[in-house]
Structure formats: C-alpha cells, structure tokens
Wavefront OBJ file of the C-alpha trace (Angstrom):
o trace
v 67.791 104.154 110.680
v 68.388 107.900 110.992
v 68.749 107.441 114.767
v 72.003 105.555 114.191
v 73.647 108.317 112.143
v 72.523 111.348 114.162
v 75.031 113.689 115.834
v 73.875 112.402 119.213
v 75.925 109.230 118.802
v 79.037 111.320 118.159
v 78.550 113.182 121.430
v 77.870 109.885 123.183
v 81.246 108.530 122.010
v 82.971 111.762 123.031
v 81.427 111.602 126.507
v 82.439 107.971 127.016
v 86.007 108.570 125.785
v 86.647 111.766 127.732
v 84.938 110.287 130.792
v 87.309 107.328 130.635
v 90.362 109.629 130.619
v 88.986 111.691 133.503
v 88.374 108.499 135.468
v 91.975 107.393 134.862
v 93.294 110.718 136.174
v 91.036 110.500 139.238
v 92.176 106.941 139.870
v 95.807 108.028 139.654
v 95.283 110.842 142.143
v 93.282 108.641 144.504
v 95.849 105.861 144.430
v 98.730 108.263 145.066
v 97.304 109.383 148.407
v 98.516 107.631 151.531
v 95.777 106.609 153.936
v 96.032 107.410 157.617
v 98.074 104.711 159.257
v 98.368 103.453 162.797
v 101.515 103.982 164.839
v 102.799 100.584 163.750
v 102.657 101.560 160.017
v 99.515 99.611 159.153
v 96.022 100.726 158.180
v 94.602 99.222 161.328
v 92.827 96.406 159.476
v 93.510 92.975 160.973
v 92.418 89.543 159.711
v 92.870 86.150 161.219
v 94.074 87.718 164.480
v 97.552 88.646 163.203
v 97.272 89.438 159.447
v 97.676 93.211 159.214
v 97.179 95.375 156.090
v 100.095 97.621 155.187
v 99.720 100.791 153.107
v 102.873 100.975 151.006
v 102.833 103.625 148.246
v 102.647 102.561 144.586
v 106.005 102.158 142.819
v 107.233 105.324 141.073
v 107.724 103.513 137.763
v 104.096 102.364 137.802
v 102.834 105.889 138.472
v 104.922 107.370 135.663
v 103.847 104.622 133.261
v 100.236 105.407 134.076
v 100.851 109.130 133.500
v 102.528 108.456 130.142
v 99.598 106.266 129.094
v 97.045 108.991 129.858
v 99.129 111.698 128.137
v 99.623 109.482 125.076
v 95.883 108.828 124.854
v 95.088 112.549 125.055
v 97.713 113.387 122.419
v 96.449 110.618 120.122
v 92.867 111.881 120.382
v 94.099 115.377 119.507
v 95.973 114.214 116.407
v 93.768 111.383 115.110
v 90.006 110.707 114.884
v 88.657 109.172 118.055
v 86.226 111.678 119.515
v 83.021 110.994 117.626
v 83.069 112.651 114.214
v 86.081 114.826 115.030
v 88.777 114.195 112.394
v 91.720 115.210 114.556
v 94.281 117.913 113.793
v 96.082 115.747 111.197
v 92.829 115.079 109.298
v 93.943 111.453 108.879
v 91.603 108.748 107.623
v 92.116 105.180 106.466
v 90.485 106.062 103.141
v 92.912 108.944 102.658
v 95.914 106.791 103.518
v 94.758 104.073 101.115
v 94.254 106.635 98.336
v 97.709 108.096 98.936
v 99.320 104.644 98.844
v 97.444 103.771 95.659
v 98.502 107.039 94.015
v 102.112 106.383 94.966
v 101.935 102.856 93.557
v 100.349 104.113 90.321
v 103.040 106.778 89.921
v 105.727 104.142 90.422
v 104.178 101.760 87.887
v 103.234 104.326 85.263
v 106.620 104.268 83.447
v 106.295 100.478 83.071
v 102.950 100.789 81.290
v 103.596 104.041 79.409
v 105.468 102.321 76.580
v 102.385 100.238 75.747
v 99.947 103.138 75.336
v 100.740 103.623 71.636
v 100.357 99.892 70.860
v 97.078 98.449 69.596
v 95.474 95.245 70.833
v 97.104 93.018 68.217
v 100.581 94.361 68.971
v 100.031 93.993 72.696
v 98.824 90.406 72.264
v 102.147 89.546 70.613
v 104.169 91.117 73.425
v 104.761 88.475 76.085
v 105.818 91.033 78.698
v 102.636 93.080 78.161
v 100.473 89.963 78.369
v 102.251 88.910 81.543
v 101.460 92.273 83.111
v 97.891 92.050 81.838
v 97.507 88.614 83.380
v 98.669 89.856 86.778
v 96.257 92.789 86.564
v 93.466 90.372 85.667
v 94.219 88.009 88.549
v 94.376 90.874 91.054
v 91.288 92.748 89.883
v 89.029 90.506 87.778
v 89.562 86.879 88.790
v 87.369 87.211 91.887
v 84.309 87.246 89.607
v 85.466 85.898 86.257
v 87.846 83.221 87.556
v 91.609 83.047 87.122
v 91.144 81.592 83.638
v 88.459 84.122 82.691
v 85.801 81.470 82.159
v 83.433 82.958 84.698
v 80.598 81.110 86.420
v 76.837 81.420 86.786
v 76.019 85.132 86.781
v 79.568 86.119 85.793
v 80.349 86.240 82.047
v 82.824 83.873 80.423
v 85.524 86.045 78.858
v 87.205 83.149 77.071
v 84.433 82.484 74.559
v 83.221 84.562 71.611
v 80.097 85.897 73.322
v 80.288 89.551 74.396
v 77.329 91.232 76.085
v 78.662 94.749 75.523
v 80.870 94.117 72.500
v 84.240 92.426 72.122
v 86.030 95.240 70.320
v 89.121 96.606 72.024
v 87.566 100.025 72.724
v 84.351 98.430 74.003
v 86.311 96.276 76.457
v 88.251 99.319 77.656
v 84.978 101.174 78.214
v 83.573 98.230 80.148
v 86.607 98.073 82.421
v 86.773 101.841 82.900
v 83.123 102.712 83.413
v 81.681 99.390 84.520
v 78.351 98.055 83.268
v 74.834 97.633 84.560
v 72.747 94.999 82.842
v 69.059 95.243 83.685
v 66.302 92.933 82.570
v 62.985 94.071 84.043
v 60.394 91.528 85.203
v 58.280 90.678 82.149
v 55.576 88.485 83.676
v 52.906 91.177 83.422
v 53.746 91.887 79.780
v 53.877 88.218 78.781
v 50.741 86.981 80.517
v 49.830 83.876 82.486
v 52.220 81.270 83.830
v 51.384 79.084 80.830
v 52.223 81.952 78.464
v 55.545 82.378 80.256
v 56.234 78.660 79.932
v 55.471 78.758 76.197
v 57.764 81.762 75.796
v 60.551 79.933 77.654
v 60.314 77.080 75.153
v 60.392 79.525 72.256
v 63.561 81.083 73.689
v 65.082 77.603 73.970
v 64.188 76.927 70.350
v 66.114 79.995 69.174
v 69.406 78.316 70.070
v 68.357 74.835 69.010
v 68.266 73.708 72.627
v 65.930 70.939 73.747
v 62.372 72.263 73.811
v 58.727 71.440 73.260
v 57.991 72.538 69.681
v 54.251 72.974 70.276
v 54.812 75.218 73.312
v 57.500 77.098 71.405
v 55.117 77.833 68.550
v 52.534 79.109 71.021
v 55.132 81.276 72.717
v 56.454 82.876 69.534
v 53.927 85.696 69.529
v 54.793 86.504 73.166
v 58.400 87.147 72.171
v 57.320 90.567 70.948
v 57.647 91.762 74.550
v 61.319 90.772 74.438
v 62.214 91.935 70.936
v 62.761 95.547 71.985
v 66.003 94.539 73.715
v 66.940 91.149 72.273
v 65.899 92.001 68.695
v 63.176 90.365 66.587
v 65.479 87.422 65.851
v 66.740 87.202 69.440
v 70.323 88.029 68.482
v 70.733 90.546 71.287
v 71.969 94.115 71.379
v 75.458 95.017 72.593
v 74.413 98.657 73.037
v 72.067 97.523 75.820
v 74.013 94.512 77.035
v 71.063 92.329 75.951
v 72.250 88.721 75.482
v 72.135 86.865 72.184
v 69.481 84.184 72.690
v 70.371 82.271 69.524
v 73.620 80.855 70.857
v 73.990 78.360 73.688
v 75.550 80.707 76.214
v 73.381 80.884 79.343
v 74.733 83.372 81.854
v 72.102 82.766 84.541
v 71.270 79.130 83.954
v 69.770 76.972 81.227
v 66.407 75.287 80.909
v 62.712 75.998 81.236
v 62.778 76.842 84.949
v 65.773 79.168 84.656
v 64.263 81.100 81.746
v 60.870 81.348 83.447
v 62.592 82.740 86.545
v 64.233 85.401 84.385
v 60.905 86.285 82.746
v 59.125 86.483 86.078
v 61.763 88.114 88.279
v 64.090 89.918 85.886
v 67.758 90.412 86.705
v 70.112 93.241 87.620
v 73.814 92.569 87.085
v 76.529 95.067 87.963
v 80.169 95.220 86.982
v 81.812 97.977 89.059
v 84.016 100.553 87.296
v 87.736 100.044 87.697
v 88.958 103.559 86.868
v 89.502 104.317 90.566
v 91.764 101.309 90.987
v 93.629 101.249 87.686
v 95.312 103.906 85.584
v 94.334 104.388 81.920
v 97.646 102.790 80.945
v 96.912 99.711 83.049
v 93.387 99.463 81.634
v 94.850 99.637 78.118
v 97.034 96.594 78.787
v 94.334 94.746 80.726
v 91.803 95.238 77.917
v 94.250 93.717 75.444
v 94.712 90.718 77.732
v 90.950 90.240 78.120
v 90.449 90.507 74.361
v 93.030 87.820 73.648
v 91.337 85.471 76.147
v 88.494 85.065 73.678
v 90.575 85.444 70.528
v 89.628 82.783 68.023
v 86.895 81.370 70.233
v 83.620 80.517 68.583
v 80.274 80.625 70.358
v 78.118 77.572 69.767
l 1 2 3 4 5 6 7 8 9 10 11 12 13 14 15 16 17 18 19 20 21 22 23 24 25 26 27 28 29 30 31 32 33 34 35 36 37 38 39 40 41 42 43 44 45 46 47 48 49 50 51 52 53 54 55 56 57 58 59 60 61 62 63 64 65 66 67 68 69 70 71 72 73 74 75 76 77 78 79 80 81 82 83 84 85 86 87 88 89 90 91 92 93 94 95 96 97 98 99 100 101 102 103 104 105 106 107 108 109 110 111 112 113 114 115 116 117 118 119 120 121 122 123 124 125 126 127 128 129 130 131 132 133 134 135 136 137 138 139 140 141 142 143 144 145 146 147 148 149 150 151 152 153 154 155 156 157 158 159 160 161 162 163 164 165 166 167 168 169 170 171 172 173 174 175 176 177 178 179 180 181 182 183 184 185 186 187 188 189 190 191 192 193 194 195 196 197 198 199 200 201 202 203 204 205 206 207 208 209 210 211 212 213 214 215 216 217 218 219 220 221 222 223 224 225 226 227 228 229 230 231 232 233 234 235 236 237 238 239 240 241 242 243 244 245 246 247 248 249 250 251 252 253 254 255 256 257 258 259 260 261 262 263 264 265 266 267 268 269 270 271 272 273 274 275 276 277 278 279 280 281 282 283 284 285 286 287 288 289 290 291 292 293 294 295 296 297 298 299 300 301 302
C-alpha cells in the first residue's frame, strides 16, 4: 500500500501535467507554420485526379483562444493544487474552504443560540423555538443513524425510549454528542466455553428480561454469566459508565433471540458514535441535547 502514497506518484502527476502543457505549446507552434506550397497555392497533394489540398493558415481567433487556454492552465497550476502534492501559491484546499464556510456559518448562528446557554433542559423543553431549532439540528446531524423520529434501528439506539446506554441525564447526553462514544463488547466465546455453554448463556440472558427462553438451559447458563458480570453487572442491569446495556429490559439493540445473542457472545461488537464537536458549536450542542432528552421524556422501558 505504501507504493500508492510514495512521492514518486506526485512526480508522475507533475510530469504528465507539465508534459501536456508543453505538448500544447509545441502543437500551437507546429500548426502556426505554413508548409511549402506549390506555385498554384496548394501543398501539391492531389486526390481523385482534381482534388487538391490547400494550406490555409489557422484563424487568428482560434490561435489566440488556444494561447489563452494554455496561459490560464499555467496560471491555475501556479495558484491552486494540481502539480502532485504542490499546494499552489494560494494554499487552497477543499477542506480549508469547507472549514472556513462552517466557521462563518457558526459565527452567524451563534447569536441565535447564545440566549439559550443559560437555560437548563427543562426550560429549553418548554421553549417551542428552542425545540424547533433542536429538531432541525437533529434532522441535519443525527437522523441519518437514529431516524427522523429518533427511534433508531438495528445497531442504532432508540432515543425515544427510556433506555440510555451512556446515561440519559442532560450533561451525559451533551458529553455523548460532543465527544462521541465507542461501545465495545469483546468476543466472549473463549471465556464462556463450548457452543452448548454459549447457547445456555444466551437463554439465561433471555430469562433476565422475561423473554421467551428454555428454563433448563437458562439455569445451566447462569454460572457462565460471571464472564459478563464485569460489564453488565451481577444482575445484568448494565453500566452506563461503560455503555454496557441493561439486559433485564426488552431493548435489543443488535437483535433479539437465541441466535442474535450467541452471535454477540461469539463475535463481540464494536459500535461507534462519532463526535460532533467539529460540526456543532457548544451552544448548538446545548440545544440539541435538550431536544434529544425530551424525545425520551416520560418514556418507560419495558
């Protein structure tokens, strides 16, 4: 893979680009020359007995248009990136332009959100204008994963229920939005034992929430739950400090049933929520967190 990011490719691009410009200049000079003509004003080439080739010069407007094109290309390559890794004299980049536009947009919007900074979550929830702004922030930045109604889907948490992996307090939600989260469940097959042991453990996990299960297998799998208790707790109620799910409710983020739980035990899972602090200002996150909190306000997890 290192061959594709070596400096040699940069020089290759430079050679191709500069070579193309040199070829255009040569072509212009070659085309501007008038070939030796016969006394009758032709090149001397004759086809079909009387079809003679003339050698009229190229139109002036075409020549000047060609010159302008070559000069423009050279000037562009001097100002902007185009010659391998050379950044150009203006040091322009699409990332830099995007960052500048985002900073300008944030500066323009900051006064609109500044008045909400001193308000707590309850006060913000009662402010229809603040919730309207929070909803638009949610749709633009969160709905791609959590859905426009915040109810999520398989692998993406439902924000409209009462189940919070990392805590549903206002400050916890703000931290989640700002810093992002990484939920990691390591593969536990080696710690649990054989496939039958894993199956028994899956039924025990199902029994914790009162879901349909085989009671005999669940009893056999109870002792194997010790490998899980470090994160999920001895009673399986989870741990918001680790993002470990509560296994005693009926919220199944990655699928429900024996097969789904066995897959989790065997393969583990790594979920990532990216941080949003590069996209949103602290004032915007403050309002957005209040909107997310009110999505699950009053909801009860079964």
